[in-house]
C-alpha positions, -999 to 999 in steps of 0.1 A, spaced: -45 658 -367 -19 697 -374 -52 723 -381 -36 740 -353 -21 771 -380 8 781 -349 28 739 -355 50 748 -384 85 739 -387 108 756 -366 83 760 -339 100 747 -302 72 720 -288 80 729 -249 111 750 -254 127 718 -265 119 697 -298 125 723 -334 105 710 -360 119 703 -385 101 686 -412 62 675 -409 54 634 -412 21 638 -419 -9 628 -394 9 653 -368 38 635 -368 72 658 -376 105 651 -373 126 672 -350 159 673 -337 157 676 -291 177 706 -284 186 690 -254 203 657 -265 210 669 -301 191 638 -310 167 635 -339 135 625 -330 99 623 -336 73 642 -319 43 639 -324 14 666 -319 -20 675 -314 -37 708 -313 -41 732 -284 -78 738 -302 -87 693 -301 -114 682 -287 -109 673 -247 -117 636 -252 -93 633 -281 -62 648 -258 -77 626 -230 -70 596 -254 -36 613 -270 -21 612 -235 -35 577 -227 -21 565 -257 16 582 -250 13 567 -213 1 535 -225 35 536 -255 57 545 -229 53 511 -209 60 494 -239 101 478 -243 107 455 -273 131 457 -296 102 463 -325 88 492 -305 101 528 -309 106 539 -278 84 568 -261 110 593 -241 87 624 -234 56 634 -231 31 667 -217 13 699 -233 29 728 -241 25 760 -233 -4 769 -253 -24 739 -247 -6 716 -280 -2 679 -264 30 662 -277 39 635 -275 82 624 -283 92 589 -304 126 569 -308 135 579 -348 135 547 -361 158 535 -387 146 513 -417 116 517 -446 79 527 -444 62 492 -450 43 506 -485 76 507 -499 87 474 -492 87 451 -525 70 418 -529 107 397 -527 107 415 -487 75 406 -478 79 369 -489 109 359 -462 89 374 -439 109 390 -415 92 425 -415 57 403 -404 73 383 -382 90 413 -361 52 431 -362 37 403 -350 66 399 -320 62 438 -310 20 432 -314 22 405 -289 42 424 -273 18 452 -267 -13 429 -256 9 412 -226 11 446 -210 -29 446 -225 -31 472 -252 -42 466 -284 -29 482 -319 -51 511 -327 -65 524 -294 
């Protein structure tokens, strides 16, 4: 997703969010210079397909409607000066699911939390993967 060479470490998105390091798939650990907090910034390059840009914006609006303990908060979205679309999310703690141990999975806590979050998204008319 970050094929645009201008999306690099140190870049400021919207003159506010400084990209620190790439997480993958267009997501970056970043710092909100205004509120001085760590966030995650998802960036779609300015040269992306118009349909992809429209989908990205619609997804950001949909995610911003969700309020659930097991869903990260979407703080901001927009288009940067060079046409790059961005979405700013809460930086959540915890371990990635692919690093969970079998013992963790058997406890089922993570699965229950994910199911609750997905159920809440469904009540808002959202389907995972939209």
